[in-house]
N, C-alpha and C positions, 0 to 999 in steps of 0.2 A: 853302213848297213849292208849285210850280205844276204842274198836269197839262196837258200839251199833246199835240197830234196832228200828225203829218206824213204827208201823202199824197204818194207818188211816182208821177206819171203818166208811166210809162216807155213805150218803144216796143213792148214785148212784154207787160208786166205792169203792174198798178196795185197798189201796196203801201201798207199802213198801219202806222204805228208810233204807239202811245200810250205816253207816258213821263212820269214825274215828274221835275222838274228842281228842284234845290235847291243853291244856292251852287256852281254849276258842275258838280255831280254829276248824272248821268242814270241813272234806274232804269227799265228797261223794264217796262211793264205788260201790253201785248198787241201782237202783231204778226200781220199777215195779208197774204196774197198772192193776187191774182186774175189769171188770164191773160186779158187784154183785147185784145191785138194792136191797140193804138190806131194804131200806125204802118202797118197793113196798106194797101198801095197808095199811100203817101205819096210814095215815090220816083218812081213812074210818073205819078200824077195830081196831085201837089202839094196835095192836100186831105185832110182827115180824112173817111173814108167814113162814110156813115150807119150801116152795120152796126157799124163800129168805135166810133163815138160811142155807140151804144146800149149796147154792152158796157161802156164806160167809165162811162156814166151809172148803169147797174145797180150796178156796183161802188161808185161814189160814194154812192149811196143807202144801200147796205148799211153802208158805212163811217160815214156820218153817224149812223145808228142806234147803231152801236157807240160812237161818240164821245159822243153824248148820254147813253147809259147809263153810260159811264165817268166822266162829269163833266168832260171836257176843257174848259178855259177858252178856248183858241184853237187853231185848226188852220191850218197852212200847207200848201198844195198846190204842189208843185214840178214843173215840166214840162221835158222835155228835147227831143231832136232831132225826134221826131215832130210835136210841137206847133210847135216853132220853124220847121220847114221847110214847114209846111202854110199855105196861104193863108187858111184859116179858123181857124187856131190861136189867134189873138188873140181872136176872137169866142167860141171855146170857153172860154178862160180867163175871159172876162167872165161867161159862163154859170155857170162853177164858183163864181164869187164871189157872184152874186146868187141862184142856185138853191140852193146848198148852204151858204152862209155861210163859206166858206173864204177866207183870204187866198191870193193866188197869187204865184208868182215863176217866171220863165222862166230856166233855167240856161243858161250859155254853152257847155256841152259839154266842160268840163275832164275830167269822168269820167262815162261813161254805160255802162250795162249793155246788152249785145247778146244775151245768152242767160240767161234766168231760168226755171227750172223747179223747182218744189218737190222737195226731196230730191236735187237735182243741184248740182254746183259752179256758182257764179255766174260768168259771164264778162263782163268789162268792158274798155273802152278809155278812155285818158285821154291828154291832151296838156298841155304846159306849157312855161314858159320858166325859165331858170336864170341865175344870176350867179355866175361863178367868180372867186375871189381867191386869191392865193398864187402858187406856182410856175406854176400854170395860171391865166391871167387872161383874162377875156372873158365872152361871153354864149353860152348854149346853148338849144336847143329840143329837146324830146323827145316821143315818142309811145310809150305803154305799152299792152301787153295784159296783163290780170291774170286769174288764176283764184282765186276766193275759195272756200275749203273751208267745210264746215258749221261747223267750230270757229273760223271767222273769220280763220284764218291764210291766207296767199296765196302764190302763185308768180307772178312777173311777168317779162316780157321786153320789151326796148325798143330803139329806135334813137334815138341822140342826135347832134345836129350841134353842134359846138363851134367858135366863131369867136373868135379872140383871139391870145394869145401864150403861148409857153413859153420863158422867158428871152428871147433875142434873135430867136427864130423867130416869124413872124407868118403867119397864114392860117387855114384851117379844115380840119376832118377830121370823120369819122363814127365813132361808137362803137357797138358792139353790147353790150348790157347785159342781165344776168339776175340774179335774186336771189329772196329770200324775205322775207315779212313775218310776224312772230310774233304779231301783234295789237297791238303797241305800237312796235316798231322794225323797221327794214329793213336789209338788207345784201346785197351780191352782188359780181359780177365784171364787169370791163370787158375788151373786146378792140377794138383799133383795126381798122376794116374796111380790108383791103388795097386800095390803089388809090384811096382816098377823099380823100387829102390834096390841098389846094390851097395855092398860094403856097409859103412855106418848108417846108410839111409834105408836099410831094410825096415819096413813098417812105417815109412814116412807118409804123412798125409798133409794136406794144406791147400790154401787158396791165396790168391793175391791178384795183382794187376800190373799193368805197365802203361807208360805214356811215352810217345815218341813225337816230339814237337816238330820234327823235320831234321834231316841230316843224319849222320851215322850213329848218334848217341841217344839212348833211351834210358828211362828210369824204371826200375822194377821193384815190386813189393811182394813178399811172400810171408804169410803167417802159417807156420808149420808146427806139426806135432809128430812125435815118435811114439809108436805103440809100445 
């Protein structure tokens, strides 16, 4: 068994998770959240402001004491859009490494929280790409908005662009999707966005659904019509 720590340097909050890991199983030991607003002013100034850095440093110092007391063997600090978009973000990650002894990783932004307040649902956004095989063949890109409840279930909505083929038809179209995550699997419904079809999909309408039992593979269904 290995005890590890993960620090999430988010735009609005800095979070700590201490957990025991053994043979792929993870057991939570301690979890903390501190509102640090590290992303304050980044969109306008393109830098991490001194006051925001001070709040983050205070949280990191507190977390390091927790990690030392808990006996964590290693800690990974991950950073998202606030650090990624700031001109001094790389320097701050260097400081995190040599001042606090944490390994660091800058995430690409596939999923990031944009509202985190203790006791409230957590709101996040994510983006990704997909590969479709079967009756629908081609590539897709998607943007999701998620609402995570305290019990770790979630509701999500998204827009998907699919480019490829259905039978002999070729082109692209947009899908509006919504669904629920029960903590281990996801499922929901699809609707083709009227007027979004390009190429052979001009005039396409339809509805369907999807099931994702966990892992990288999902099953999709689309009942479509062409005007």
